[in-house]
N, C-alpha and C positions, 0 to 999 in steps of 0.2 A: 121225474127229481133227477138233475146230476148233484153232484157231491157239492157242497158251499166251502168258499173260500176258507173260511173259520177249519171248519173240517181238515183241509188240507197244511197250514201255514198260520203263522200267527206274527206280526212284528214286536214282540214281547219287551226287547229291550227299547226299542222307541217309544213303543205305549206307556212303558213305564218311566220315562223321565217326562215326556209329558204329562203325565198324571201326577205327577214331584210336582212340579211346576204348578200346574191346577190345584194342589193340593197347600201348595206354599203362599197363594192367595189370600187365601185365609177367609177374610169379610169380601173380600173382593170376587169371590166366586159367585158363580151367575144365582144359584136359589138360597144362599146362605142370608141373602136378606129379607126372607121371610119366616124366618126363626129357628130356635134348635131343634136338631137331630141327631142321634147322634152315631150315623153310619151310613152317611151321603157318601154315596161313590163316583170317582171323577167320571166328567160328560163325557170326555175325552175316549174314554174305556167302553162306555155305554156306547157310542157312535159307533169305535171299532167293532165291538162287538154286533151290532144290528147289520151294519153294512157287512160285518163278514158272513152272517148267515144270513142275507137277499143275494149276496155277490156269487156266482158258480165259480165252482174252478174250471180252469181251460187244460187242453195239453202242456201249456207251457205254464211253470210255477213262477218262473222270474217274472214274467212278462207281469203275471196277474200280480203279482205282489207290487212292481214299477204303476201300475192302474190303481191297486187299494191304495198305496199313498198317494198319489194322485187326487184321487177321492177324496182323502183326508186332511190334505194340503202340509202334509209330511214328507215329501218330493223335494228336491233341493231348489227348482222353481218357488213351488209354495211357500218353502220358510222364507223364501226371499221377500215373496210378496206380505208373506206376514210381517217381517223385519221392520223396526221401525227407523224412518229415514234419516231422523236426525242424529241418532244414535251411532248410524253406519258416515253419514256427514265428517260427525266430529273423529270419527277414527279414521278418516279417508285423511283429512287435512292434517291428520296430528302426522298420521304414517307419511306423506309423500310431502310434508312441509308448505302445506298452501295457508296463506293469511285467510283469516273467516272473508274479507273482501273477494279477493282472489278466487276463491272457492267459490263464491255465489257466484261470479263473473263464468263460470264454464258453461258449457252448453248442457243440457239435460243428457245426453248421448255418454256424453265424459265423464258424469256425475256418474250412471249408472255402471259405467267399467270399472272405475273406481272403487264402486259399492261394492260390485260382485268382487272382486281382486278380493276388496277386503273379506266379506264374508264367505269365500270359497277355500280362506285358509282357515277356516274357522272349524271346532270338530259340534256334533251335533247338540252337546250341552252346552255349551257356548254361542252357537247360533240361536235355540229353545230361548237364550234368557233374556234375546231384546228383541223377541217376538212375541204376536198378540197370541193367545191360545187361540187352535185349529176351532174352538165352538164359536168365537170370538170373531172368527174371519170367514169369507161366505168370496167365492169366485163369482168375476161378473162373467153375464152371458157370453160375452165375446171371446174371453180366455180360450186361449187356444189349446188348453190340456182338455178341451170337451168334448175336441175335435178326436184326440186318441183315445180318452175315455170311452164316446160313444162308437167308435171302430173296432173297441176290442172286445164292448156289451153286444154291439148290435143295437144299442138305442140312441134316443135321437132329445137327450135330456142337455136342456145349460143351465140348469139348478140341481142342487142338491137335492130338493125334495120332489122335482118331478124324474130323474132317476130312481129314486128308492119306489116311487108309484110303478114306472114302468119295469123296475126288476121284481115287483111285487107281481105283476100283470105277468110276468113270465114263468113266474112258479107258480103262485097259487092262482090265474086268473081273475084274482082281484085287491084292491089294496091289502097289503098285509096288515092281520091286527097283531099287537106287540101284546103280551102280555104280563103283569108283575103279578105274583102273590104274595110277596113280603116288599112293597114298593118303597117304606121307609119315608125318607123323606122326597122323593120323588123322583130322582134320577133318572129310571130308564124309563118312567113313563113320559117324561116332560122332555129328554132328547128323543125319543119316539116319535112324539106329537109337532117338535119342531121339525123331524125329518118329515114329514106331512105322510105320516101312517098312522093307523086308526089305533086305538090305545086300550085294554083294559088293565085298571089298575086296583088290586086290594089289599086289604092291610088288615091283622086281628086288631091292630090299637086305631081310633079313629083319629085321633090329635097326629099320624103317619097321613090320614086319608086325607084329611084337612089339606096339610101338607102339599099333596099330590094334585089333587084338585087346584090349588091357589097357584101351584107352579103352573098348570098348564095352561087355568081362567084368566089369571090375577097377571101371571109374567107375560098370560098370550094377549092379555086386552089391547083395545085399540086405543090410541088419544085422548079420544073424548073418553074413556071408559077410564084410564088412566088419570085424568082430570078430576071425571067425577070422586075416584078415590080420595084425591089431594086434598079436593073441598071438604067432601065427611069427615075427612081428618080432623083437618084445622077447625072446623065447626064441633067436632067435640072436644078438642084440646080448647077452643075458647069460651066453651061452654063450663069446663071444670074450672077454668082459668079466673071466670068472673066468680063463681062461687068459694074459691081460695081466696078471693084477694077480700072478697065481701069479708069473708070469715076475718083476716088478720091473719091465719095462723102459719104462712110464711113470710112475713115479714118483722124486720125489728121495730127497734124505736124510731129510727132513723130513715125509715120505709125502703130499704136495701131488703132483697128477697133473698132469701136461701135456695142452697145448691145441693147441699148436701148435709147428712147430719154424722154423727159419729156416737154412736153407742158402746157398749161395752158391759160384761158382766161382771157382778161385783158378789164373793163370796165371803164369810169370816172364818179367819185363820182358827181353827181348834185349837192352837198353840194359847194365843194371849187372848183370842177375841177381837181382834180387830179386822173390822170392812176391808176388802183389799180389792181395789178395781182391776179386770184381770186384760190383760192385754200381750200379747206374745212380742209386739213391740210396742214404744211410745214414739216412736218415728210417725209424722202425721205426712209432710210433705218434704222431699229429698232437695226437690226444684226451690221450693219455697221457704227451707230449711225450719220447719214448725214441726214444734215438737211439744207433748203435752207432760206436765211436771208433778209429779205425786209429794205433797206436803203433807205429814204427818198432823191431826189435827183431834187427841181423842183417842176415839174408838174407831174414828174413819180417818179416810183422805182426801182433802182438798186436793180437786187440779184446776191449775191454771194453765194456758196454751201460749205458748210465745213463738211466734214469728221472726226471720232473720238470726237463727239461733246461732251459739257458735263451735267453732267443731268440736271442740269438749263436749258439749251440750247436746250436741247431733251425738256421739259417739256415746253417752252415758243414757241418752235414750232409746240408743239399740237395745237395750236388755230389759226386758219386761217380767210381768208378774205370772202371764202363763207361759210355763218351762214344760219342755216334752217329760220331766220329772212330777209335774204337777204345779200348785199354789205355791209361789213362790213371796213369802211374807218378808214386807220390807220393813216392819215393826220390830220382829221377833227373828228374821232370817233364815225360820224354820220352810222347809219343801211340805208340803201336804199332797197326797198323792190324787188323783179327780174322783179315782172311786173310794177313797177313804169319804172325801166330801160329799160324793152321792151317800153316803152310805149301804153300799154293796156288801151283799154278807152271802154266804154260801148257807142253801137248805140241806136236810139230812141225804140228800141223794147228792150231794156236793157241786149241784147245779147253780150257778150265779143266777143272785135274786137282786136286783138290781133297786134301789132302794128311795129314788126320787119318786116325789108325790106326782098322778095320773091330773093332767091339766083336765076341764072341763069343757065342752064343747064350746060354752058361753067367754071364756076366760080371754085374754088377747095380752096378758101382762100378769109376772110373779105374784103371790099375794105374800103380803108383809114376812112371813114365817117361813117361805120356801128358801133352801138351802141357796140356788142361783136368784141374784136380783140383777138389773137392770139400769144401768145408768147414761143418760147422755153427757157427755163430756167434751163433745165439740163442735161447733156448725162452721159451715163454709159459707159465705156471705160473698153477696155479688152488686157494685154500684155502677151506676152509670158516670164520665168519667169525660167532662166538657174537649171534645177535640179529638177524641179516640174510639174507634169503630167498636172496639168491646170494651166490656166492663170491666174495670178492677176487682179484683176477687183478693176476698181476705178470708182467715181465720179468728176464732175467737171462744171464748169458753164463753159458755151461756149461763148468763146473765137472769135477774130476777122477771123479767118482761119476756125473755124466752122460756124461762119455766111457767110462766104462764099460759105463753099458747102451749105448750108442751100439755100443761093441766088442762086447757080446753078441748083440745084433738081428744083426748083420753075417753074424757067425759062426752065430747059426742060420740064416739065407740061405744062408749058404755050403755050409754042410751036406746043406742039403736043397733045392736049387733044381732040381738033376737029377730027383731023385724026385718036386718038386713039378711039374715040367713035363711027367713022363711022366700025372702023374694028372689034368691038366688043372686045376689049382690057382694056376697063374703063365701067364702066356702061353710057348708053344713057336716062334710061326710069323714069319717072315720079313715086313720092311717093306716091301715091292714100291716100286721108283721110280715115280713119280708126281707132278704138280704140285704135288703141297703135300706129298705124302711123303716128297720129296726132302732137303725142309727139315732135316730131327733128322738124315738121314744126310749129311748132307754139313756142318754145325754143329757136329755132337757126336762124330758117327762110330756112333751109336744105330743097327743094321741089324737089329735085334729088338721085336719090341711090348715087351719086358721090360723094356728098357731106359730107357725114358721112367718108371719107376719107381725109387724106392729102395727101399735095404733095409727101411726101415720099413713103407712102402706094400704092398710084396710081400707082406711079412710079415702085413697085417694084411687086404690083402684075400684073401691066401689063404685065412685063417680065415673070413672069410665065407660064402665058396664052401664048403669045409669042410662048414659048417653048413648050408648052401640046399639041396644036394644032397641031404641025406638026407630033404627031404620029398619023397614020392610024390605028392602032389595039386597037380592041373596049374596053378588060380589061386593057388597058393602057390607055387610052381614058379617062375612067372612074374611075381610079385609080388617074390618073393628076387630076378630077374634085372634088374627093374627099379633096385632100392635099388642093387644091387650096381653098374650104371653111373653113377648121380650119384654113388656114393663115387669111383667112379674118374674120374671128370669132376672132380671137386672136390678129388681124392690123387693126383695125377700132378709130375714134374720139368716141368711146362708148366703149373703152378697159381701164379700172380704173387702176390705180398705187397701187401696193399693196406692202406696208413699210414693212410687217410685218418679224421678223425675219425667215431667212431659205428662203424667198418669194424673195424682195426687183424683182417685174418684173410688166409688166403688165399684167392682168387677159381677161379671154374671153367676148367678147362681151354679152353674152346671158350665163349670171350667173344666169338670171331669164326670166319669158316672158316677157322682153319689151325692149325696144328701150330706154334706160336711158342717158340724155343728162348731160355732166360731165361736171365740172369747171376746173376739171386738170386730163390729162389721158398720156399714155404712149404709145410710138408707136414703134415697133419694126423693128430693122435692118434684113439683110439676116439670119445671124449667131442667130439672137433673135428669125426666125421662123422657125430656123431646126428642133424645138422638133415636130411642127404642121406638115413639110410636110414631116419628117421621122415618118408618125404615126404608131404607133402597130398593127402588121394584126394577129388576133389570128385563125390560120387555122386549119379545121376541113375537114372528108370529108363527102360530101354533096351530094345529088342527084341534080344535074344541070339541069334536063330537067324541071324547073322550069318556069312558063309562069307568067313575071310580068311586068306589067303596069300602065299608069296613065287612070285612069278611073272613071267614077260619077259612085255613087256605085248604082243608077237606072236604070243604062244602061248594067250593065253585061248581059252576055249572054252564059257566062262559067258556065262549068256544076260541078260540085264537089259533092263530097261525104259528107260533111258537112263542114259549115263554124265556125270559131272562130276567133272571133271577139273584139275589143274594141273601142265602138261606139265612137264618138266626146264627148267632153267635152260641150258640146253648146257654150257659151261666157267662156268659165273658160281659156281657151288657144286658142289663134285664129293663128292656124298655119297660114293660108290662107296669112295671113299680114305679121306674121315675118318670113315666108320663101322667100320672095320676099325680102329680104336683100339678101339673095345667091342665087338667080335665077337674079338677074340685074346682075350681074358677069357671068355668065355659061349658058345664050339663048343658044349661036351661039355652046359655047361647046357640051352642051347637044343634042342639035340636030343632033352634028356630031357625036356623039356618037351613040344615040337612032333616027334616022330620022324617025320614025311612031309615036314617042311622041310629044307630042306638050309642049312649055318653057316655062308656063306662070302660075303664080300658081289657076286659075278659081274661084276666092275668089266670084264673082256672083253667082256659084254653090254653094257655101260652105255650110254645114252643122249650122246653126246658132239656138244660142237662142233662146227664146220668142215663138210667138202664134206659128208659123211653126215647130218649133223644134220638137213636137209628130209626127205633119202629113207625116215631113220629113222621118220620121225612121221609122213609118210606110210605106211610101213605098218601105224603101229601103228594109226592112225586108221582105215585101211582095214577093219585086221581087227576093231576095236570096232564099226564101223560092221556089220560082218558078224553080229554078237551084238547085236541091236537086232530089235525089232517093224517088221517091213517098213510102208511108209505113208509118206504125205509130210511127215509131221512128224517123222522120227525122224531123229537127228544126234546131235553130241557137242558138251555146252556145255565149253567150258573158260574159265577166267578165270586173268589176270595181273595184277600188283596192281605 
């Protein structure tokens, strides 16, 4: 074995810029549509690492770098081919004073000269700002760059996949097997499979295993398979819609359909005894100029909702009753710290004892004597308007009809929650204490995962599961679980309401690496979760012979050509705790789709920070090294960023 390119050099600066561009695409990234994971790696970085490991280093480092950049489409010609021509045409017209028609009349050769002149004057950062990302671009087989690549490497390839297989044959005598034992969201296995290589992917966490399997098998699905997935999604949605419509629980007395419900916590002021609705702000929508107004009514407050509020009303609504110092009572003006409301105290050893009552397994709403009550204070509806493609949306405070619907949903859940938990339609697992999972326990008294969802959310999500589990096909089943995960992430008691212009909706639970308990939150109706259920699937050709499994990295026995992995972040991201939010819902579904997998987080085995971290990583890397070909160049490539 000769030394590989990555052992000698690596275009760190350019790859950093390409990685940043990919990260800034946010939801436009290739794999983000499949669902939440906290540490996906940029695909361009993965592709470069794999190529760097397979490409041999020659006696000419400069030429090696030129060829490497050509393969990555990061050379000058590759960048130009990735560029958006419409943007270059506009820049050329402005620079050389052409009218639109005069420029349109130019021949192709003249246009290309102008485009290249404009493009050549740009720096790398400016160039990639108008380019497709490398993983979105593929050189055509007749591109002249392949002749240079093949001449330098002694290959005869005209696609990236052929090149990777030929380089694998030269180095290993067979197609390389790329291993990742911390596969997470699947970036390394997916990119390796898309490059035509064989893959072994594992992770201690089964949610990571599912996302990786889906990246390869669903993003790598055929057109016919994608059509079947979309049909399945529509059938499940229609079945749930039929059930909800027949119950009438999302329609008002005019027949308009709810999009969102906004709830808040209520707590009694210990100073004056007034029941105070809590929210950091009473602005509901900045674009629609919608606010909630509190009016004193004895020992409680009425809440009205006004659209098209004045500037003064919008300004006043910015001042909420849930402040950084605690509960601000509008009646007496006193502020009470949250710890006082919770009745926290110190025990004889000086340890804090949190005072909230612990909820029981079958509960989904506060008891009348609990410190924190909950209240629906606004509903966002939509109604069709003749002559308009989009329905008109409006807000209002709940009226008697709305409150009857609310009571109906609570009654349905109360009558069925025990049965649903036994059937696996609603979580019944305990929230195990931990760095992140302690938050809902101490701040709200929530001790089971179902407590993080209100009655409407429990009902809607349980209906999705009921119809997902009727499918026997693994790919459809897995696609349904991914859709369920996205709906869970975007529809819990931890979903903050975003009043921003162009938003005015509830946001996802995991906007950071925590379980954030909120004073007010949004709940989505069925049409509100539609974008989550019908998630985006970017399709590419992948090597679907990949092996994916949940497994402790210390127990791996699979032989690979080399490992490319990003090790755990110690305690920076508590994957094992955060993923239980999803696992609580889909233990049964996961086991049905993947009978050989376990369906819990294995948190006791998770690699954590502290004194044991270094030894755990030594044990893992020693095991990985033992499952690679013997030779002077074998080892484990890992990256961090």
